[in-house]
N, C-alpha and C positions, 0 to 999 in steps of 0.2 A: 404343494411344497410341504415337507414334513415340519413338525413343530421344532425338532432339533435344528434343522437347517435354518428355519425362520429365526429362531432365537439367536443363532450364531450371527446371522446377518444383522440383526438389530443391535446386538452388542457391539459389533464392528461399527455400525452406524453411529452409535452414541459415542464411541471413542473418537470418531471424526469430529474435530473441533475447529474453532475459528482459525487455528494455525494452518489448517489444510484447505480452507475455503478460498475460492478464487474471486476476490472482490472485483466486481464489474465484468468478470469473464474476459476473454481475450479481446473482443471488439471494444468493450468499454475502456480498458486500460490503454489500448492503442489509440483510441480517439481522444482520450484526455490529453495524452502527450502530443498528439498531432495538433490539437487545439491550442495547447500551451505555446507552441511555436509561433502561432499568429498573435499571441498576447504579449510576447516579448517586446519590451520598449526600446532597448539598445539597438539601434538600426544595424550596425555592423554584424552583431550577433544574430539578429533576426534574419538578415539577408542570407547569412550562411545557413542557418537552420532551416530556412524555407526549401533549401535544396536537399535537406536530410530528414524530412518529415517521416519517411518510411523507416529510417534508421532509428529515430527516437521512439517511434511506435513499437518497433521490434524490441528495443532495449527495455521498454517499460513492461514488457511481458516476460522477460527472461526469468525473474524470480518465480513465476508461475508455470514456466514450461521447462527449460533446461535445468534449472536448479532443483526442480521437483524430482528430477530423475537421478539425483545424486544419492549417496549412501544415507542410511537412516541417521547415522551419527552426525553427518554434515547437515542434513535437513533439519534436525532438531534445532540447531542454532539459527538456521535460516528462517524456519517457519515461525519462530517466536517474534519475528519482526513484522508480521502481517497484522497484528491485532493488539488491542488493549482491553483487558477484561477488568475494568476498574472496580466492579462490585466486590471482588475478593478482598480489597483493602478496606472496604466499608466507608469510603469517602467519596465525595463528588469529583468529577473530572477537573473542575477548576481548582481543586485543592491538592491535586497530585503534584508532588515535588518535581522539579525539573532535573534534579541530580539523580541519575539512575542508581549509582552506587549507594546513595543514601537510602533509596527505596529498598535495595537488596539488604542492607544492614538493618533497617528498621523493621521490615515486615517478614523476612524469612523466619519460619518457625512459628509465626503468629497464627491465630485462628483464621481460617478461610471464611470470610463473612458471607460468601455466596454458598459455600457447601459447609454448613455448620457441622460441628463435631469432627472437623478435619483441620489439618495444619497446612500452611503454605510451605511446600517442600522446595519449590524453585520459582523465583520471581520471573525469570524469562519464560518458563514453560507455563506457569499458572496465570501470570498477569500479562505477559507479552512485552513488547518493546518497540512498537511501531514508530513512535515519535523520534526515538533515539536512533533507529535504523535510518530514517530519512536524514537526520542530522549527520550521521556518519558519512553518508555519500555526499552530502553538501560539503563537509570538511575535506573529503578526498578530492572532489572536483575543484574546490578553491585552491588547494595545494597545487594541483596540476595547472590550473590557470595562472598561478603565480610563476610557476616554472616556465610556462609558455612565454610569459612577459619577459622573463630574464634571459631566455634563449632566443636569439634572433632567427627569423625564418631563413631558409636556405636562399642564398643569393644566386646560386648556379642552378639553372633549369635542369641539369643532369642529376642534381642532388635532391631536388625538391620532392621526389617520390621515394626517397630513402626512409623507410619506416623506423630505422634505428637512430636517426638524427634526433637530438634532444627535443627540438621544436615539434616534430611530427609525433614522437613518442608520447610526449606529455599532452599534446593536443588531442590525440586519439583517446588517451586515458581520461581526459577531462570530459569529452563527449560521452564516453561510456558511463562514467560515474553520474553525470547529469541525468542520463536516461534511466539508469537503475534507480536513482532517487525518485524519479517520477512514479514508479510503481507504488512505493510506500506512501507517497502523498495521496495517490489515488485510493489506496486502501482506507486511508483515514477519512475519506469523504463518504464511504459506504457505511450506513448506520450500523449494520450488523457486525462490523469489525471493531465496534466500540462498546460491545456489551457481551456479558457472559451468556446471555440467551441468544447465541449467535444464529440459531436456526429456528427460533420462535416456539419451541415446544413448551416452554414455561408459560407462554401466553396462549396456548392452544392454536398457534399458527404454524405448527411444525412443517418444515419443508420450504419455508419462505425464502431462505437464503439464495439458493440457485434460481428460484423462480423470479426473484426481484432483480438480481444483479446480472443474469445472463439470459434466461429464457425470454423475458419480456423485452430486454434491451435489443434482442435480435430483430424486433419488429420496427425499429427506427428506420426511417428512410435515408436516402443518400445525403440529406441535408443535416445529418446529425452533428457533424463537426461545426458547420456554420452556426447552428443554434447554440452550441456550447460556447463558441467564440463570442457571439453577440451577448449572451448572458454574462460571460466572464468580464466583458468590458464595462459592465455596470457595477462591479463588485469592489471597486477601488477603496470604498469607505468601510468595507467589512472589517470585523474585529481581527480576523486572521491576516489582514493585509497591512498591519502596522509595521513598517520597516524597522522601527526602533526595537522591536521585540526580537528575541533570539529565535532560531529555527524551532527549537522544542516548544517555546511559548506559543509560537504561531500554530504549530501543529496541535497543541492543546486547545487553542481557541477554535480551530476547525472541528476538533473532536467534540467539543461542547455542542456545536450546532448539529453535527451528525447524530449524536446520541439522543438529542431531544426529539429527533424525527423518527425514532424507532416506533413510537406510538402512532405517528402519522401514517407510516407504512401499514401498520396493522389495521388502521381504520379504512384504508383504501383497498386492502387485500380482498379480492373478490372470492372469498371462501363460500362454498356451498355446504361444507361440513367441517367441523373443527378436527384438529389432530388429537391423537390419544397417546398417553405415555404412562406406563405403570411398571412396577417391579413385582415379579412373581418368583419366589424361591431363589432370590439372588440374581435373577435374570431380568434384564431390562427389555421391555417390549414397547415398541412404538409404531405408530401408523401416521403417515403424513396427512395433513389436511387436504380436503378435496377442493378444487378451485376451478374457476372458469379458465378457458384456454389462455395461453400466454399472450395471444393476440389481443384478447379482451383485457387482460391484465395490463398490457402496454398502454392502453387508452387511459387506464386509471392512474398509472404511475409516471407517464412520460414527462409531465411538467416538473414533478419533484426530482426525477432522475437527472433532467437537464440542469436543474439548479445545483444539485450535488456534484455532478461531474464538472460543472463550470467553476465551482469553488476550488476543486482540485487543480484544474487547469490554470486558473488565475494565480493561485498560490505557487504552483510549480514555476510558472513563467516569472513570477517575482523573485523566486529563489535563483533562477538562472541569471536574471538581470543582476542580482546582487553579487553573484559569483564573478561575473564578467567585470562589473564596475569596481569591486573591491580589489581585483587583481590588476587594476590599472588599465582596463580596456585593451587587452592585448590584441595584436594583429591576428585576424582570422582568414583573410583572403588568401594568404599564401599556402594554406593547407591543401595539398593536392593528392593525398594518399587514397588508394582504392581499397585499403584494408577495411573489411566489414566485420562487425562484432557478432558473428553467428552464435558463438557460445562463450561469452566472457567467463573468466574464472570466478568461482564462488569467493566472496569476501567474508571472512569470519568477523563477527561483531567485535568491536574493540571497547565497548562501554561496560562490559562485565567480564568476569573471570571465566572464560569458557573451559579452561582446564579444570577448575573447581567443579563446574557443572558436570563435566564428564566423569570426574571421580565419584560424584554422588551416585551415578548409575552403577559404577563398579561395586561400590559398597552395598 
């Protein structure tokens, strides 16, 4: 490979950021949401979701599959919801304000504390918005659940499969938003989605991201869901399970735990040679660390990965329960539609001014 081509590839590689990384890979995200179904406490909702495990697993992957195929302008706003790079603000995770607009107002234009001698141009693109993205889908699902409660189920069997009836329409939307929310809760449990060193190069563990979240996860056996469920059942007293806290506060509590375990992952990482990263004449050159096989890495990581995915599943199930209960425990048995959410429409973030962000690009 020529130096010119190699340099081009490495520049592209460094441009790849936490926004584009797939936390837990497809299997991990699917399994987290599948496990969450079994951790739901409200029996009517759980009984229904047990018949829809495959649907919830599929929905939890949509932001990493279908939405990744959309235009760059759309992806820009979607990708920001997958991570939090708290280091750029120069504060700890526990000190991050829960009001996103307040963060935008306070920190836009301030020094980027992770990349010194540079300014924060965009809070969504530089800092991320994972916790608020999960909250957005929580709010959307709750609104739909309340509409379901206010619109009676079809009384006529000939009408019960009419997808345009208010009951069916809102019920379908509720399930879709609950599933989509699951993706972002899962992201928050993956340590490298809570740090600017998203791929480990600053710690000489370059290439750790995909190795940890996908390559090693592939070696879990068919009992993976069962292990996550059993661990999730023991987490009721965890800091992120406090029902009195808001969605954003609970996501922040989960992120604190995830972020603290970045160093733990590094300690377990079966490297045989560290990664390298340097700048030469304005060109970034990097080489990933050398490691034992993913099968060997799995043996090192599996206990920690089960713990982290169980946290996501337990928190997600708790959010689903809260949506259902706050809406007044609406009827779910009557939903009979065969409509499947193959490619749900992209949902634009509503917690910051997306038009203003787009205008920055134009300028």
